[in-house]
C-alpha positions in Angstrom: 12.0 -3.6 6.9 13.0 -6.5 4.6 9.5 -8.0 4.6 8.1 -4.7 3.1 7.7 -4.7 -0.6 10.1 -2.2 -2.2 8.4 -0.1 -4.8 8.2 3.6 -5.8 5.3 4.1 -3.4 7.5 3.6 -0.4 8.3 7.0 1.1 12.0 6.1 1.8 12.4 5.1 -1.8 10.7 8.3 -2.9 13.2 10.3 -0.9 16.1 8.4 -2.5 14.5 9.1 -5.9 14.2 12.8 -5.3 17.9 12.9 -4.2 18.9 11.0 -7.4 16.7 13.2 -9.5 18.4 16.3 -8.3 21.8 14.8 -9.0 20.8 13.8 -12.6 19.5 17.3 -13.2 22.8 18.8 -12.1 24.7 16.3 -14.3 23.2 17.0 -17.7 19.4 16.3 -17.6 17.9 19.6 -16.4 14.5 18.9 -17.7 14.2 15.4 -16.2 11.0 14.9 -14.2 10.3 12.6 -11.2 7.9 10.6 -13.4 10.7 9.9 -15.8 12.9 8.4 -13.1 9.9 6.5 -11.6 9.2 5.0 -15.1 12.9 4.0 -15.4 12.8 2.3 -12.0 9.6 0.5 -12.6 10.0 -0.4 -16.3 13.7 -1.1 -16.5 15.6 -1.2 -13.2 13.1 -3.4 -11.3 11.3 -5.0 -14.2 13.0 -8.4 -13.7 14.3 -8.3 -10.2 12.8 -6.6 -7.2 15.2 -5.5 -4.4 14.8 -7.4 -1.1 15.8 -4.7 1.2 15.8 -0.9 1.5 19.5 -0.6 1.2 19.5 -2.7 -2.0 16.7 -0.6 -3.4 18.5 2.7 -2.5 21.7 1.3 -4.0 20.0 0.5 -7.3 18.6 4.0 -7.6 21.7 5.8 -6.6 23.7 3.9 -9.2 21.5 5.0 -12.1 23.7 7.1 -14.4 22.9 9.9 -16.9 23.7 7.8 -20.0 21.3 5.0 -18.9 18.5 7.5 -18.4 19.1 9.1 -21.8 19.0 5.7 -23.5 15.8 4.7 -21.6 14.1 8.0 -22.4 15.1 7.9 -26.1 13.8 4.3 -26.4 10.6 5.2 -24.6 10.0 8.2 -26.8 10.3 6.1 -29.9 8.0 3.3 -28.7 5.4 5.9 -27.4 5.5 7.7 -30.7 5.1 4.5 -32.7 1.9 3.8 -30.7 0.5 7.2 -31.4 -1.7 8.5 -34.2 -0.7 11.2 -36.6 -3.3 13.5 -35.2 -1.5 13.4 -31.9 1.4 15.3 -33.5 -0.8 18.0 -35.1 0.5 20.7 -32.8 4.1 19.9 -33.8 3.6 19.5 -37.6 1.0 22.4 -37.8 -2.3 20.9 -38.7 
């Protein structure tokens, strides 16, 4: 298994992510989606260092905490909003 590339397309990694997602939802992030966790894993957790084995990948995912996710989502929301046009917010600001 160690020769297999560890990424979020691996079904065992996906299972681990679903389990972690349920835990994060119970622990204060009830509206968290799978795609949020997947973005965190790809853009933050494994951006600089890919795990070399399944147990290392699972350990990385299972050690994500609620505060890390909140910080990541807040930063992502700010950067995504900065790249948007004012018209993208018309439904929010009423226009």
